[in-house]
LUMNU-52275 format. One record per residue (C-alpha): chain; residue number from 1; x, y, z. Coordinates in nm, 2 decimals, always signed. Example, Ala and Ser with C-alpha at 12.3 -4.5 7.8 and 13.67 -1.06 7.14 Angstrom:
BEGIN
(pt A, 1, (+1.23, -0.45, +0.78))
(pt A, 2, (+1.37, -0.11, +0.71))
This chain:
BEGIN
(pt A, 1, (-0.17, +4.85, +0.59))
(pt A, 2, (-0.08, +4.56, +0.84))
(pt A, 3, (-0.22, +4.22, +0.77))
(pt A, 4, (-0.45, +4.08, +1.04))
(pt A, 5, (-0.48, +3.71, +1.13))
(pt A, 6, (-0.81, +3.56, +1.24))
(pt A, 7, (-0.81, +3.44, +1.59))
(pt A, 8, (-0.76, +3.07, +1.64))
(pt A, 9, (-1.07, +2.90, +1.79))
(pt A, 10, (-0.89, +2.75, +2.09))
(pt A, 11, (-1.09, +2.53, +2.33))
(pt A, 12, (-1.46, +2.50, +2.25))
(pt A, 13, (-1.70, +2.66, +2.50))
(pt A, 14, (-2.00, +2.48, +2.36))
(pt A, 15, (-2.08, +2.18, +2.14))
(pt A, 16, (-2.16, +2.42, +1.85))
(pt A, 17, (-1.80, +2.56, +1.87))
(pt A, 18, (-1.63, +2.22, +1.86))
(pt A, 19, (-1.63, +2.17, +1.48))
(pt A, 20, (-1.43, +2.49, +1.44))
(pt A, 21, (-1.13, +2.32, +1.61))
(pt A, 22, (-1.11, +2.04, +1.37))
(pt A, 23, (-1.17, +2.27, +1.07))
(pt A, 24, (-0.88, +2.49, +1.18))
(pt A, 25, (-0.66, +2.19, +1.24))
(pt A, 26, (-0.71, +2.06, +0.89))
(pt A, 27, (-0.59, +2.38, +0.72))
(pt A, 28, (-0.26, +2.39, +0.53))
(pt A, 29, (-0.06, +2.15, +0.31))
(pt A, 30, (+0.03, +1.79, +0.41))
(pt A, 31, (+0.34, +1.72, +0.20))
(pt A, 32, (+0.46, +1.41, +0.40))
(pt A, 33, (+0.13, +1.23, +0.42))
(pt A, 34, (+0.11, +0.89, +0.25))
(pt A, 35, (-0.21, +0.69, +0.30))
(pt A, 36, (-0.21, +0.33, +0.43))
(pt A, 37, (-0.12, +0.06, +0.18))
(pt A, 38, (-0.11, -0.31, +0.26))
(pt A, 39, (+0.23, -0.47, +0.29))
(pt A, 40, (+0.34, -0.64, -0.03))
(pt A, 41, (+0.50, -0.93, +0.16))
(pt A, 42, (+0.54, -1.05, +0.51))
(pt A, 43, (+0.27, -1.11, +0.77))
(pt A, 44, (-0.07, -0.95, +0.74))
(pt A, 45, (-0.11, -0.61, +0.92))
(pt A, 46, (-0.28, -0.59, +1.25))
(pt A, 47, (-0.55, -0.32, +1.30))
(pt A, 48, (-0.62, -0.24, +1.67))
(pt A, 49, (-0.97, -0.09, +1.62))
(pt A, 50, (-1.16, -0.06, +1.94))
(pt A, 51, (-1.42, +0.21, +1.97))
(pt A, 52, (-1.32, +0.54, +2.14))
(pt A, 53, (-1.22, +0.50, +2.51))
(pt A, 54, (-1.25, +0.13, +2.49))
(pt A, 55, (-0.89, +0.02, +2.55))
(pt A, 56, (-0.73, +0.11, +2.22))
(pt A, 57, (-0.42, +0.27, +2.38))
(pt A, 58, (-0.37, -0.02, +2.61))
(pt A, 59, (-0.39, -0.26, +2.32))
(pt A, 60, (-0.15, -0.05, +2.11))
(pt A, 61, (+0.10, -0.07, +2.40))
(pt A, 62, (+0.04, -0.44, +2.45))
(pt A, 63, (+0.09, -0.51, +2.08))
(pt A, 64, (+0.40, -0.30, +2.04))
(pt A, 65, (+0.57, -0.45, +2.35))
(pt A, 66, (+0.48, -0.80, +2.23))
(pt A, 67, (+0.64, -0.76, +1.89))
(pt A, 68, (+0.95, -0.60, +2.06))
(pt A, 69, (+0.97, -0.84, +2.36))
(pt A, 70, (+1.25, -1.04, +2.21))
(pt A, 71, (+1.46, -0.72, +2.19))
(pt A, 72, (+1.38, -0.62, +2.55))
(pt A, 73, (+1.07, -0.42, +2.47))
(pt A, 74, (+1.07, -0.06, +2.34))
(pt A, 75, (+0.97, +0.26, +2.52))
(pt A, 76, (+1.19, +0.48, +2.30))
(pt A, 77, (+0.90, +0.68, +2.14))
(pt A, 78, (+0.73, +1.01, +2.22))
(pt A, 79, (+0.38, +0.89, +2.13))
(pt A, 80, (+0.25, +0.54, +2.10))
(pt A, 81, (+0.07, +0.64, +1.78))
(pt A, 82, (+0.41, +0.71, +1.62))
(pt A, 83, (+0.51, +0.34, +1.65))
(pt A, 84, (+0.16, +0.20, +1.60))
(pt A, 85, (+0.02, +0.47, +1.37))
(pt A, 86, (-0.34, +0.60, +1.39))
(pt A, 87, (-0.48, +0.56, +1.04))
(pt A, 88, (-0.79, +0.78, +1.11))
(pt A, 89, (-0.58, +1.09, +1.17))
(pt A, 90, (-0.29, +1.03, +0.94))
(pt A, 91, (-0.39, +1.32, +0.71))
(pt A, 92, (-0.44, +1.56, +1.01))
(pt A, 93, (-0.09, +1.47, +1.14))
(pt A, 94, (+0.08, +1.48, +0.79))
(pt A, 95, (+0.19, +1.12, +0.87))
(pt A, 96, (+0.35, +0.87, +0.62))
(pt A, 97, (+0.15, +0.55, +0.68))
(pt A, 98, (+0.38, +0.36, +0.45))
(pt A, 99, (+0.70, +0.43, +0.66))
(pt A, 100, (+0.88, +0.12, +0.79))
(pt A, 101, (+0.79, +0.01, +1.14))
(pt A, 102, (+1.02, -0.11, +1.41))
(pt A, 103, (+0.91, -0.47, +1.40))
(pt A, 104, (+0.67, -0.71, +1.23))
(pt A, 105, (+0.38, -0.75, +1.21))
(pt A, 106, (+0.30, -0.40, +1.12))
(pt A, 107, (+0.03, -0.25, +1.35))
(pt A, 108, (-0.21, +0.04, +1.31))
(pt A, 109, (-0.48, +0.20, +1.52))
(pt A, 110, (-0.83, +0.29, +1.42))
(pt A, 111, (-1.17, +0.34, +1.57))
(pt A, 112, (-1.36, +0.22, +1.26))
(pt A, 113, (-1.60, -0.06, +1.20))
(pt A, 114, (-1.50, -0.37, +0.99))
(pt A, 115, (-1.67, -0.25, +0.67))
(pt A, 116, (-1.45, +0.06, +0.65))
(pt A, 117, (-1.11, -0.10, +0.72))
(pt A, 118, (-0.88, -0.24, +0.46))
(pt A, 119, (-0.98, -0.59, +0.37))
(pt A, 120, (-0.76, -0.90, +0.41))
(pt A, 121, (-0.58, -0.79, +0.73))
(pt A, 122, (-0.61, -0.89, +1.10))
(pt A, 123, (-0.83, -0.70, +1.35))
(pt A, 124, (-0.81, -0.66, +1.73))
(pt A, 125, (-1.11, -0.52, +1.91))
(pt A, 126, (-1.19, -0.47, +2.28))
(pt A, 127, (-1.56, -0.39, +2.35))
(pt A, 128, (-1.66, -0.17, +2.65))
(pt A, 129, (-1.99, -0.08, +2.82))
(pt A, 130, (-2.13, +0.22, +2.63))
(pt A, 131, (-2.20, +0.41, +2.95))
(pt A, 132, (-1.84, +0.38, +3.06))
(pt A, 133, (-1.72, +0.50, +2.73))
(pt A, 134, (-1.95, +0.80, +2.76))
(pt A, 135, (-1.80, +0.90, +3.10))
(pt A, 136, (-1.44, +0.83, +2.98))
(pt A, 137, (-1.49, +1.03, +2.65))
(pt A, 138, (-1.63, +1.32, +2.85))
(pt A, 139, (-1.34, +1.32, +3.10))
(pt A, 140, (-1.09, +1.30, +2.80))
(pt A, 141, (-1.22, +1.60, +2.61))
(pt A, 142, (-1.32, +1.81, +2.91))
(pt A, 143, (-1.03, +2.05, +2.97))
(pt A, 144, (-0.86, +1.96, +2.64))
(pt A, 145, (-1.08, +2.02, +2.33))
(pt A, 146, (-1.35, +2.17, +2.55))
(pt A, 147, (-1.30, +2.45, +2.80))
(pt A, 148, (-1.31, +2.27, +3.14))
(pt A, 149, (-1.67, +2.23, +3.26))
(pt A, 150, (-1.81, +2.47, +2.99))
(pt A, 151, (-2.01, +2.17, +2.85))
(pt A, 152, (-2.21, +1.97, +3.10))
(pt A, 153, (-2.21, +1.59, +3.07))
(pt A, 154, (-2.59, +1.61, +3.00))
(pt A, 155, (-2.51, +1.81, +2.68))
(pt A, 156, (-2.22, +1.58, +2.56))
(pt A, 157, (-2.43, +1.33, +2.37))
(pt A, 158, (-2.36, +1.47, +2.02))
(pt A, 159, (-1.99, +1.44, +2.06))
(pt A, 160, (-2.02, +1.09, +2.20))
(pt A, 161, (-2.23, +0.98, +1.91))
(pt A, 162, (-1.97, +1.11, +1.67))
(pt A, 163, (-1.71, +0.86, +1.79))
(pt A, 164, (-1.40, +1.07, +1.72))
(pt A, 165, (-1.21, +1.14, +1.40))
(pt A, 166, (-1.33, +0.94, +1.10))
(pt A, 167, (-1.53, +0.73, +1.35))
(pt A, 168, (-1.88, +0.60, +1.37))
(pt A, 169, (-2.13, +0.58, +1.65))
(pt A, 170, (-2.09, +0.33, +1.92))
(pt A, 171, (-2.37, +0.10, +1.81))
(pt A, 172, (-2.25, +0.07, +1.45))
(pt A, 173, (-1.91, -0.03, +1.57))
(pt A, 174, (-2.04, -0.28, +1.83))
(pt A, 175, (-2.27, -0.46, +1.58))
(pt A, 176, (-2.00, -0.47, +1.31))
(pt A, 177, (-1.75, -0.65, +1.54))
(pt A, 178, (-2.01, -0.86, +1.71))
(pt A, 179, (-2.08, -1.01, +1.37))
(pt A, 180, (-1.71, -1.10, +1.34))
(pt A, 181, (-1.71, -1.32, +1.66))
(pt A, 182, (-1.52, -1.64, +1.58))
(pt A, 183, (-1.37, -1.53, +1.25))
(pt A, 184, (-1.01, -1.63, +1.23))
(pt A, 185, (-0.89, -1.29, +1.12))
(pt A, 186, (-1.05, -1.11, +1.41))
(pt A, 187, (-0.98, -1.11, +1.79))
(pt A, 188, (-1.27, -0.97, +1.99))
(pt A, 189, (-1.23, -0.93, +2.36))
(pt A, 190, (-1.40, -0.72, +2.62))
(pt A, 191, (-1.21, -0.43, +2.78))
(pt A, 192, (-1.31, -0.56, +3.13))
(pt A, 193, (-1.17, -0.90, +3.06))
(pt A, 194, (-0.84, -0.75, +2.94))
(pt A, 195, (-0.81, -0.54, +3.26))
(pt A, 196, (-0.91, -0.82, +3.49))
(pt A, 197, (-0.67, -1.08, +3.34))
(pt A, 198, (-0.40, -0.91, +3.13))
(pt A, 199, (-0.19, -1.23, +3.13))
(pt A, 200, (-0.46, -1.41, +2.94))
(pt A, 201, (-0.50, -1.12, +2.71))
(pt A, 202, (-0.13, -1.10, +2.64))
(pt A, 203, (-0.12, -1.47, +2.55))
(pt A, 204, (-0.43, -1.44, +2.33))
(pt A, 205, (-0.29, -1.14, +2.14))
(pt A, 206, (+0.05, -1.31, +2.11))
(pt A, 207, (-0.10, -1.62, +1.96))
(pt A, 208, (-0.32, -1.41, +1.73))
(pt A, 209, (-0.02, -1.22, +1.60))
(pt A, 210, (+0.19, -1.55, +1.58))
(pt A, 211, (+0.44, -1.42, +1.83))
(pt A, 212, (+0.61, -1.68, +2.05))
(pt A, 213, (+0.69, -1.56, +2.40))
(pt A, 214, (+0.92, -1.68, +2.67))
(pt A, 215, (+0.82, -1.65, +3.03))
(pt A, 216, (+1.05, -1.35, +3.08))
(pt A, 217, (+0.91, -1.18, +2.77))
(pt A, 218, (+0.55, -1.23, +2.89))
(pt A, 219, (+0.65, -1.08, +3.22))
(pt A, 220, (+0.80, -0.78, +3.05))
(pt A, 221, (+0.48, -0.72, +2.85))
(pt A, 222, (+0.27, -0.76, +3.16))
(pt A, 223, (+0.48, -0.50, +3.35))
(pt A, 224, (+0.46, -0.25, +3.07))
(pt A, 225, (+0.09, -0.28, +3.02))
(pt A, 226, (+0.01, -0.22, +3.39))
(pt A, 227, (-0.18, +0.09, +3.48))
(pt A, 228, (+0.11, +0.19, +3.72))
(pt A, 229, (+0.37, +0.16, +3.44))
(pt A, 230, (+0.16, +0.34, +3.18))
(pt A, 231, (+0.07, +0.62, +3.42))
(pt A, 232, (+0.44, +0.67, +3.51))
(pt A, 233, (+0.50, +0.71, +3.13))
(pt A, 234, (+0.18, +0.89, +3.06))
(pt A, 235, (+0.36, +1.14, +2.83))
(pt A, 236, (+0.39, +0.86, +2.57))
(pt A, 237, (+0.01, +0.81, +2.58))
(pt A, 238, (-0.12, +1.16, +2.57))
(pt A, 239, (-0.18, +1.22, +2.19))
(pt A, 240, (+0.13, +1.44, +2.18))
(pt A, 241, (+0.14, +1.45, +1.80))
(pt A, 242, (-0.23, +1.57, +1.79))
(pt A, 243, (-0.17, +1.81, +2.07))
(pt A, 244, (+0.10, +1.99, +1.87))
(pt A, 245, (-0.11, +2.01, +1.56))
(pt A, 246, (-0.41, +2.15, +1.76))
(pt A, 247, (-0.20, +2.41, +1.92))
(pt A, 248, (-0.04, +2.53, +1.60))
(pt A, 249, (-0.35, +2.52, +1.38))
(pt A, 250, (-0.63, +2.57, +1.63))
(pt A, 251, (-0.49, +2.74, +1.93))
(pt A, 252, (-0.57, +2.45, +2.17))
(pt A, 253, (-0.30, +2.46, +2.44))
(pt A, 254, (-0.06, +2.17, +2.40))
(pt A, 255, (-0.02, +2.17, +2.78))
(pt A, 256, (-0.38, +2.05, +2.82))
(pt A, 257, (-0.43, +1.73, +3.01))
(pt A, 258, (-0.48, +1.49, +2.72))
(pt A, 259, (-0.34, +1.18, +2.89))
(pt A, 260, (-0.53, +0.87, +2.80))
(pt A, 261, (-0.40, +0.68, +3.11))
(pt A, 262, (-0.60, +0.78, +3.42))
(pt A, 263, (-0.51, +0.69, +3.77))
(pt A, 264, (-0.85, +0.53, +3.80))
(pt A, 265, (-1.07, +0.39, +3.53))
(pt A, 266, (-1.40, +0.55, +3.44))
(pt A, 267, (-1.72, +0.41, +3.59))
(pt A, 268, (-2.09, +0.50, +3.54))
(pt A, 269, (-2.13, +0.65, +3.88))
(pt A, 270, (-2.12, +1.01, +3.75))
(pt A, 271, (-2.35, +0.94, +3.45))
(pt A, 272, (-2.66, +1.15, +3.46))
(pt A, 273, (-2.98, +0.95, +3.47))
(pt A, 274, (-3.12, +1.11, +3.15))
(pt A, 275, (-2.81, +1.00, +2.96))
(pt A, 276, (-2.82, +0.65, +3.10))
(pt A, 277, (-3.19, +0.62, +2.99))
(pt A, 278, (-3.10, +0.75, +2.64))
(pt A, 279, (-2.83, +0.50, +2.59))
(pt A, 280, (-3.05, +0.22, +2.72))
(pt A, 281, (-3.32, +0.32, +2.46))
(pt A, 282, (-3.06, +0.32, +2.18))
(pt A, 283, (-2.94, -0.02, +2.29))
(pt A, 284, (-3.30, -0.16, +2.29))
(pt A, 285, (-3.36, -0.02, +1.94))
(pt A, 286, (-3.04, -0.11, +1.77))
(pt A, 287, (-2.87, -0.40, +1.95))
(pt A, 288, (-3.13, -0.61, +2.12))
(pt A, 289, (-3.31, -0.71, +1.80))
(pt A, 290, (-2.99, -0.80, +1.62))
(pt A, 291, (-2.80, -0.98, +1.90))
(pt A, 292, (-3.07, -1.09, +2.14))
(pt A, 293, (-2.88, -0.92, +2.43))
(pt A, 294, (-3.08, -0.68, +2.64))
(pt A, 295, (-2.77, -0.51, +2.78))
(pt A, 296, (-2.39, -0.49, +2.75))
(pt A, 297, (-2.33, -0.74, +3.04))
(pt A, 298, (-2.50, -1.03, +2.86))
(pt A, 299, (-2.33, -0.95, +2.54))
(pt A, 300, (-2.00, -0.93, +2.71))
(pt A, 301, (-2.05, -1.28, +2.86))
(pt A, 302, (-2.10, -1.41, +2.51))
(pt A, 303, (-1.78, -1.25, +2.39))
(pt A, 304, (-1.59, -1.38, +2.68))
(pt A, 305, (-1.70, -1.73, +2.61))
(pt A, 306, (-1.59, -1.71, +2.25))
């Protein structure tokens, strides 16, 4: 009698089908995986740990080009998360988090809040308007994990609140890092300020990582963190490693458009009114009483003054 193989879930056609993708992707052995361990000597590690769709990929690229600037930069990688590894999905990817990196300081990606990250390291965070993250997150998953347009934006709230693999909700993340403003081990910026003045962001990140840059090296990092440059090399920023696992284990086509670099940034124009109202209500309940800020714009101005 012939053996039968259960059909792989493929792209989800509803919110309820989405968990089956990740369950399928986690099947099988992970013989190469080694969890993160702090360096025994050398500089403290740097965790780039913005919330989902808040500039993490841009900051990974900025960090990696900064530490490689003296060697002419480095674009010899297939996935930015191979050279600045993503701690939250290391088990999924069967990735050795203790493997040597190309330069110091070592860098890692996460979307977690401060309390769940390894203590005693350095942390880089860019904060973004929650409504913009909602639109960007939806655009990112629509047509990749989700069958294109099978899930309406009005129904996307449960996935947005989940925050991605090993993540937390937006507000837990925001409050955790807002509390770290001014701490010497933490660099908190807004995504909008990084986009509007990348030169200032490059200099701040370099100083934070104790990297001395020449004028030529700064210009190289600026070029390689531009939207045009990253869009021209979008195959390095498309979660290629995750794509391969999802195709093999869950049947999600690796040819899906999973690029994190869009030709234009996400705005709130397309956000349904009901979703905007729900986010405003959550902000009022969870953020206003703690920070005194009635909306993201006033909180962002505080961060940008720090």
